[in-house]
ZANU-421064 format. One record per residue (C-alpha): residue number from 1; x, y, z. Coordinates in pm, whole numbers, plus 50000, padded with zeros to 5 digits. Each point is the difference from the previous one (the first is absolute). Layout:
N
n,c1,c2,c3
NUM,X,Y,Z
...
This chain:
538
n,c1,c2,c3
1,15887,71169,19760
2,49818,49911,49674
3,50124,50326,49849
4,50355,49920,50108
5,49970,49655,49845
6,49868,50148,49674
7,50286,50253,49994
8,50254,49722,50045
9,49844,49794,49720
10,49991,50303,49772
11,50367,50077,50068
12,50090,49637,49941
13,49814,50007,49669
14,50187,50314,49897
15,50329,49834,50093
16,49911,49695,49788
17,49913,50224,49708
18,50324,50199,50031
19,50202,49679,50019
20,49836,49864,49684
21,50062,50328,49817
22,50363,49998,50111
23,50042,49641,49879
24,49845,50084,49663
25,50219,50309,49961
26,50309,49801,50099
27,49909,49729,49747
28,49965,50258,49723
29,50330,50165,50093
30,50179,49665,50013
31,49857,49902,49663
32,50152,50307,49832
33,50314,49989,50214
34,50079,49642,49912
35,50060,50085,49635
36,50274,50243,50094
37,50128,49759,50265
38,50026,49712,49754
39,50196,50217,49755
40,50229,50109,50282
41,50063,49641,50110
42,50072,49893,49642
43,50261,50273,49958
44,50159,49933,50339
45,50006,49625,49931
46,50216,50066,49694
47,50282,50091,50239
48,50054,49623,50032
49,50082,49971,49627
50,50372,50049,50062
51,50019,49755,50290
52,49837,49723,49795
53,50231,50074,49708
54,50305,49963,50226
55,49863,49670,50132
56,49935,49844,49661
57,50333,50131,49869
58,50175,49823,50287
59,49809,49677,49929
60,50076,50005,49628
61,50359,50120,49987
62,50170,49953,50338
63,50148,49662,49903
64,50091,50088,49635
65,50179,50318,50112
66,50201,49803,50255
67,50088,49719,49759
68,50129,50251,49744
69,50232,50137,50270
70,50139,49648,50062
71,49823,49960,50335
72,49951,49625,50073
73,49640,49883,49968
74,50020,49850,50349
75,50037,50355,50137
76,49737,50160,49773
77,49725,49981,50266
78,50221,50168,50261
79,49891,50361,49921
80,49634,49903,50031
81,50058,49825,50332
82,50207,50286,50145
83,49749,50264,49883
84,49712,49800,50146
85,50162,49963,50342
86,50099,50368,50023
87,49659,50109,49873
88,49832,49793,50269
89,50149,50226,50268
90,50029,50327,49808
91,49653,50025,49844
92,49806,50028,50332
93,50248,50256,50136
94,49974,50228,49696
95,49621,49957,49990
96,49978,50094,50367
97,50211,50309,49930
98,49753,50098,49728
99,49716,49962,50252
100,50162,50273,50212
101,50133,50220,49718
102,49891,50364,50044
103,50174,50160,49699
104,49801,50258,49804
105,50040,49791,49685
106,49776,49736,50156
107,50001,49687,50208
108,50085,49725,49749
109,50104,50205,49698
110,50359,50080,50113
111,50071,49628,50054
112,49830,49908,49673
113,50215,50243,49800
114,50329,49909,50172
115,49943,49623,49976
116,49903,50025,49633
117,50319,50195,49922
118,50215,49748,50192
119,49835,49702,49828
120,50041,50165,49659
121,50365,50090,50063
122,50107,49655,50119
123,49806,49813,49732
124,50180,50223,49750
125,50326,49901,50169
126,49935,49628,49964
127,49884,50044,49637
128,50312,50190,49891
129,50228,49852,50269
130,50177,49758,49767
131,50096,50273,49756
132,50105,50238,50279
133,50213,49734,50170
134,50174,49896,49677
135,50074,50362,49913
136,50167,50045,50340
137,50183,49667,49996
138,50010,49853,49647
139,50002,49621,49990
140,49914,49962,50369
141,49643,49942,50122
142,50043,50059,50375
143,49888,50366,49993
144,49712,49911,49767
145,49889,49723,50236
146,50009,50232,50301
147,49801,50270,49819
148,49736,49755,49873
149,49950,49822,50334
150,49987,50334,50188
151,49752,50140,49750
152,49775,49692,50018
153,50001,49989,50382
154,49931,50369,50068
155,49762,50028,49705
156,49793,49707,50128
157,49996,50133,50359
158,49887,50342,49877
159,49728,49850,49778
160,49863,49788,50288
161,49985,50295,50238
162,49860,50226,49727
163,49708,49763,49944
164,49912,50018,50371
165,50018,50382,50000
166,49785,50022,49685
167,49734,49780,50159
168,49987,50227,50308
169,50002,50307,49773
170,49685,49880,49824
171,49826,49871,50313
172,50048,50334,50179
173,49793,50164,49725
174,49717,49743,50006
175,49698,50045,50225
176,49885,49705,50208
177,49730,49905,49747
178,50253,49997,49715
179,50271,49785,50159
180,49914,49692,49793
181,49999,50208,49681
182,50340,50148,50087
183,50146,49656,50069
184,49869,49872,49666
185,50121,50298,49797
186,50353,49974,50140
187,50102,49668,49837
188,49793,50074,49691
189,50174,50331,49926
190,50339,49870,50113
191,49973,49699,49769
192,50025,50245,49711
193,50370,50017,50088
194,50027,49623,49952
195,49801,50002,49674
196,50204,50290,49859
197,50332,49835,50085
198,49907,49657,49868
199,49862,50154,49680
200,50324,50191,49941
201,50194,49682,50079
202,49809,49814,49726
203,50122,50239,49731
204,50323,49926,49814
205,50192,50328,50033
206,50314,49870,49829
207,49888,50129,49662
208,49916,50349,50124
209,50211,50312,50052
210,49929,49988,50375
211,50204,49681,50027
212,50310,50187,49885
213,49919,50306,50212
214,49965,49814,50330
215,50232,49711,49918
216,49786,49690,50044
217,49655,49839,50019
218,49974,50011,50380
219,50121,50361,50014
220,49736,50112,49748
221,49724,49831,50201
222,50123,50149,50327
223,50049,50351,49860
224,49656,50021,49836
225,49824,49851,50304
226,50185,50240,50230
227,49895,50303,49796
228,49637,49891,50013
229,50027,49932,50376
230,50148,50344,50068
231,49720,50173,49809
232,49717,49801,50165
233,50147,50033,50351
234,50044,50376,49950
235,49635,50037,49897
236,49871,49791,50293
237,50206,50198,50253
238,49917,50356,49890
239,49630,49966,49913
240,49870,50003,50357
241,50126,50170,50313
242,50081,49778,50298
243,49906,50139,50342
244,50305,50022,50230
245,49998,49799,50322
246,49940,50190,50326
247,50098,49802,50311
248,49781,50182,50252
249,49689,50040,49786
250,50016,49650,49858
251,50048,49825,50332
252,49720,50201,50158
253,49766,49910,49713
254,50116,49639,49999
255,49914,49936,50363
256,49703,50233,50036
257,49727,49810,50177
258,49730,50266,49984
259,49656,49845,49975
260,49786,49986,49689
261,49641,50088,50078
262,49737,49768,49859
263,49628,50065,49969
264,49926,49788,50305
265,50265,50186,50201
266,49844,50333,49896
267,49652,49901,50118
268,50149,49875,50325
269,50178,50331,50050
270,49677,50193,49943
271,49814,49820,50279
272,50300,49969,50234
273,50052,50248,50281
274,50289,50243,50008
275,50206,49789,50241
276,49987,49699,49771
277,50101,50219,49708
278,50296,50134,50189
279,50114,49650,50098
280,49964,49877,49643
281,50205,50288,49865
282,50273,49952,50257
283,50030,49631,49918
284,50070,50082,49635
285,50278,50253,50052
286,50327,49866,49855
287,50339,50074,50149
288,50275,50161,49798
289,50261,49761,50135
290,49951,49664,49835
291,50101,49676,50168
292,49997,49633,49915
293,50126,49693,50177
294,50308,49805,49905
295,49866,49654,49924
296,50343,49839,49968
297,50018,49917,50369
298,49725,49770,50133
299,50053,50091,50365
300,50084,50370,49988
301,49794,50256,49815
302,50223,50291,49904
303,49831,50316,49875
304,50149,50153,49686
305,49915,50363,49924
306,49983,50183,49670
307,50298,50217,50092
308,50207,49692,50081
309,49917,49837,49666
310,50114,50309,49810
311,50322,50021,50201
312,50112,49657,49876
313,50216,49958,49693
314,49837,49870,49681
315,50189,49672,50038
316,49874,49939,50354
317,49647,50112,49909
318,49999,49748,49718
319,50137,49725,50224
320,49749,50069,50277
321,49693,50025,49775
322,50105,49687,49808
323,50057,49812,50327
324,49656,50100,50133
325,49805,49910,49685
326,49637,49912,50082
327,49909,49636,49940
328,49766,50099,49715
329,50294,50151,49811
330,50220,49697,50077
331,49746,49758,49849
332,49967,50219,49691
333,50381,50015,49967
334,50038,49621,50021
335,49743,49949,49725
336,50180,50256,49786
337,50335,49820,50054
338,49855,49669,49879
339,49851,50174,49697
340,50329,50164,49906
341,50193,49673,50033
342,49761,49847,49747
343,49998,50296,49760
344,50375,50065,49998
345,50078,49630,49946
346,49782,50008,49688
347,50149,50325,49863
348,50363,49898,50055
349,49982,49657,49837
350,49716,50022,49748
351,50206,50083,49689
352,50266,49749,50100
353,49727,49739,50064
354,49857,50043,49648
355,50345,50001,49838
356,50124,49688,50179
357,49696,49788,50086
358,49766,50080,49710
359,50249,50056,49716
360,50268,49768,50147
361,50267,50265,49952
362,50324,50060,50186
363,50129,50353,50079
364,50353,49865,50059
365,50023,49823,49662
366,50221,50142,49720
367,49841,50302,49830
368,49975,49830,49661
369,49842,49682,50141
370,49639,49885,49967
371,49957,49988,50378
372,50098,50366,50036
373,49775,50103,49711
374,49707,49813,50158
375,50064,50175,50330
376,49997,50346,49840
377,49681,49913,49811
378,49836,49889,50326
379,50100,50320,50180
380,49861,50214,49716
381,49669,49812,50001
382,49982,50018,50378
383,50013,50379,49977
384,49654,49989,49839
385,49871,49828,50311
386,50153,50271,50216
387,49847,50269,49779
388,49656,49840,50034
389,50059,49967,50374
390,50077,50374,50030
391,49704,50119,49791
392,49746,49771,50169
393,50138,50103,50342
394,49930,50366,49919
395,49645,49919,49889
396,49930,49781,50304
397,50132,50277,50227
398,49721,50226,49875
399,49741,49723,50043
400,50101,49969,50363
401,49841,50343,50060
402,49659,49852,49916
403,50054,49662,50161
404,50113,50151,50332
405,49657,50164,50036
406,49821,49664,50002
407,50247,49745,50136
408,50215,49963,50309
409,50358,50090,49906
410,50132,49705,50203
411,49804,49759,49782
412,50114,50184,49687
413,50363,49936,50103
414,49922,49635,50073
415,49818,49943,49669
416,50266,50189,49803
417,50283,49786,50137
418,49795,49682,49963
419,49961,50075,49628
420,50372,50078,49978
421,50084,49675,50182
422,49799,49793,49750
423,50139,50191,49698
424,50361,49955,50117
425,49946,49629,50059
426,49860,49960,49648
427,50297,50198,49869
428,50250,49776,50178
429,49844,49689,49839
430,49947,50142,49649
431,50226,49964,49698
432,49827,50238,49755
433,50119,50363,49989
434,49652,50134,49916
435,49845,49837,50305
436,50291,50113,50217
437,49966,50363,49886
438,49624,49990,50065
439,50066,49873,50351
440,50262,50276,50041
441,49728,50256,49928
442,49807,49858,50300
443,50289,50116,50218
444,49828,50339,49974
445,49801,49895,50308
446,50329,49989,50192
447,50136,50332,49875
448,49678,50202,50024
449,49906,49849,50335
450,50335,50051,50171
451,50031,50358,49872
452,49644,50098,50093
453,49813,49817,50272
454,50255,49998,50286
455,50028,50378,49969
456,49622,50043,49976
457,49960,49791,50316
458,50273,50208,50167
459,49808,50317,49910
460,49686,49855,50159
461,50202,49927,50316
462,50118,50360,50019
463,49647,50133,49952
464,49850,49761,50255
465,50260,49966,50275
466,50134,50358,49993
467,49711,50220,49889
468,49697,49808,50129
469,50101,49767,50281
470,50289,50216,50132
471,50196,49683,50069
472,50313,50090,50197
473,50198,49719,49836
474,49975,50191,49671
475,50079,50345,50142
476,50275,50184,49807
477,50001,49738,49723
478,50020,50166,49656
479,49930,49886,49646
480,50360,50044,49893
481,50146,49767,50262
482,49727,49737,49985
483,50005,49996,49620
484,50377,49948,50010
485,49952,49716,50251
486,49766,49829,49755
487,50259,50059,49728
488,50269,49832,50211
489,49805,49680,49943
490,50126,50024,49641
491,50357,50020,50133
492,49949,49696,50221
493,49842,49805,49714
494,50291,50093,49772
495,50259,49895,50259
496,49834,49659,50045
497,49984,49947,49623
498,50359,50112,49943
499,50133,49779,50280
500,49805,49678,49947
501,49833,49989,49660
502,50319,50004,49794
503,50138,49718,50214
504,49684,49792,49952
505,50008,50050,49623
506,50368,49903,49980
507,49946,49688,50215
508,49698,49881,49800
509,50157,50119,49671
510,49669,50132,49863
511,49823,50337,50003
512,49668,49824,50055
513,50100,49994,50367
514,49968,50381,50010
515,49643,49982,49867
516,49906,49731,50256
517,50164,50213,50271
518,49789,50300,49890
519,49688,49781,49996
520,50055,49882,50360
521,50039,50352,50136
522,49693,50119,49808
523,49803,49733,50187
524,50150,50108,50334
525,49910,50363,49926
526,49643,49893,49920
527,49972,49833,50342
528,50167,50290,50181
529,49748,50248,49855
530,49726,49857,50223
531,50193,50117,50308
532,50004,50366,49893
533,49792,50221,50230
534,49689,50150,49842
535,49884,50346,50101
536,49636,49984,50120
537,49742,50136,49761
538,49863,50337,50103
């Protein structure tokens, strides 16, 4: 017996030594691998350059393009509202289709390429729509109006869906320990599209040959930005190969519940008899046919199989998986909605707020009047605040990588929106443009937080509930669909702002109302962050 005990202790010691060696080797491999992985994530994150360019182009020129085509200003927000509502339903469906795409070109790449081409084509249509319409029907703006509104709507829908696909495209390539890095690189690299477009917009192209070539200031900005977007998207798509999706292999790997042997389990197996070993092995055999219970009915528990899931259409799959969202995902989605309501309210009305409330201008005044000149001066100066906001957001996105290692991401969301709430309140009470622009830069906590942390928390849910806990509520949930569900919070926030915020501003007759509105929802988002589920520390 003593000899047997010594043999067991010796084997246990050898196991400990092997485990330590394996951990050291894995650490060394990861250390060298991470350099290549970071470079890969940076390149893949650049695929969001085009989507961000289309977004900022819509924000800057949607209303001017419509006004030039004689579209009433009361109807100028209609394309944004229509695109937001359609995108709310369409984005999860397309993202779910990308989850199940098995083309040789890749899983997300076919959708990324097609959506980019559609967004580019229809933004081109709205940019040159006025000229095309007038060439078809000289002196009549109806065709121009139809072309511009169609281009704005479809271009915005494509850009929204493209952003969701790009996020899934990057996250698929990030290992579990690099999810936070991937989420931080995405907005940082994508913001280059915003910086490039706003920089080109700040240049006076009227005195250059390009103005005559393309036929206008807006057309020059769009054409140059589009060329840069095409080049960067092309590079990000071809540099790395995307592994095609395999239904059978992926589902088997996804639900594999084979045991992971620990050191204690190994020692126990050494001293256990053969019957105990056999029982232990049998208990860890996983079945090929995966099942999970339908939680939608409280009384009846219907079993859904893998084959049945794959037999459904993409629309019904999306509806079912959205309807059966786990409560952790619902809480995260609600917080994201509140954050988007706050952020979008600021972005939509900030330049108008500075032009009207700070410079006391009037956009409806005669063009040669002092009030109109003051308004234009306020809008130009407000653009510096937006530029600072974009740059600081990119920097803070990278800092989140470090901060997430030491702080709870729920508290980071709460603190970020608390700072934003205070900054927006100060902004709504201030009358100095310098102070207002400084407070606008503090909106970086909103932008960086909403584009990073909800997705990082979602990644931790997928790692914990699907890979570790094997929670049946999360079975068959994919990054593409769940990322798009988080993105629909942006659609909901936009719809609420479009429907109610304009009415509030018109009733109160001041743009300060929009800043107060943004402040209130920043505070609500701060409170909501404390209800987000935290994955237990391992």
